[in-house]
C-alpha positions in Angstrom: -11.4 -29.2 -8.8 -10.8 -26.6 -6.2 -7.2 -25.8 -5.1 -6.4 -25.4 -1.4 -3.4 -24.0 0.3 -2.5 -21.4 -2.3 -1.0 -18.3 -0.8 -1.3 -16.1 -3.9 -4.0 -13.5 -3.5 -5.6 -14.0 -6.9 -6.2 -17.7 -6.1 -8.2 -17.0 -3.0 -11.7 -15.7 -2.4 -11.1 -11.9 -2.4 -13.4 -11.3 0.5 -10.9 -13.4 2.6 -7.6 -11.7 1.6 -5.2 -11.8 4.5 -3.5 -8.6 5.7 -0.2 -9.9 4.2 -1.8 -10.5 0.8 -3.4 -7.0 0.7 -0.1 -5.4 1.7 1.6 -7.2 -1.2 -1.2 -6.3 -3.6 -0.8 -2.6 -2.5 2.9 -2.7 -3.2 2.3 -4.1 -6.6 -0.4 -1.6 -7.5 1.6 1.4 -6.5 4.4 0.1 -8.7 2.0 0.4 -11.6 1.5 4.2 -11.1 4.9 5.3 -9.8 8.5 3.9 -10.0 9.3 5.2 -6.5 10.7 2.7 -4.0 8.3 1.7 -1.2 9.9 2.2 2.2 7.2 0.8 4.3 3.5 0.1 4.8 2.5 2.7 7.4 -1.2 1.7 7.9 -3.5 -1.1 6.9 -7.2 -1.4 7.8 -10.2 -3.3 6.8 -13.4 -1.4 6.1 -16.9 -2.4 7.4 -18.0 -3.4 3.9 -15.1 -5.8 3.4 -12.7 -3.6 1.5 -9.2 -2.6 2.6 -7.2 0.7 2.9 -3.4 0.6 2.8 -1.1 3.6 3.3 2.5 3.3 1.9 5.5 5.5 2.4 7.7 6.0 -0.7 11.1 7.6 -1.2 10.5 10.5 -3.7 14.0 12.0 -3.6 17.1 10.8 -1.6 18.9 13.6 0.1 22.4 14.3 -1.0 23.6 14.6 2.6 22.0 13.7 5.9 18.6 12.2 6.7 16.5 14.8 5.0 15.1 12.6 2.2 11.9 13.7 0.5 9.1 11.2 1.2 5.6 10.8 0.0 2.7 8.8 1.4 0.0 7.2 -0.7 -3.2 5.5 0.3 -4.8 2.8 -1.8 -8.4 1.7 -1.3 -9.5 -1.8 -2.4 -13.1 -2.8 -2.8 -14.5 -6.0 -1.3 -13.4 -8.0 -4.4 -9.8 -6.8 -4.0 -9.9 -4.4 -6.9 -8.4 -0.9 -6.6 -11.1 1.6 -5.8 -8.8 4.6 -5.5 -5.3 5.9 -5.0 -4.5 9.2 -3.2 -1.4 11.0 -2.3 -1.7 11.8 1.4 1.4 13.9 2.0 4.8 14.9 0.8 7.4 15.7 3.4 11.0 15.5 4.5 11.9 12.5 6.6 12.7 14.7 9.6 9.3 16.4 9.4 7.2 13.2 9.0 3.6 13.8 9.8 1.4 11.5 11.9 -0.7 9.7 9.3 
């Protein structure tokens, strides 16, 4: 019997992942490769073939004083089935020098 109404991404048709589900999946996947805390999702987009790309900003090193934390941005690509197709580090920067990603 088919279950309806489940909000967990693995219980749904991967081709119909919601943006909220893919963002949660990206946070979980980055936790598998780094123990850095995720500060924010900075970009999410759906590809023409049905996959997703999510960019995350992580705290690499907290500054001792001031707002000059060292941050890093990662991008995770998901295939149309919701599996990780690639992870790339986009940039490493101080908070005050944040690039436009």
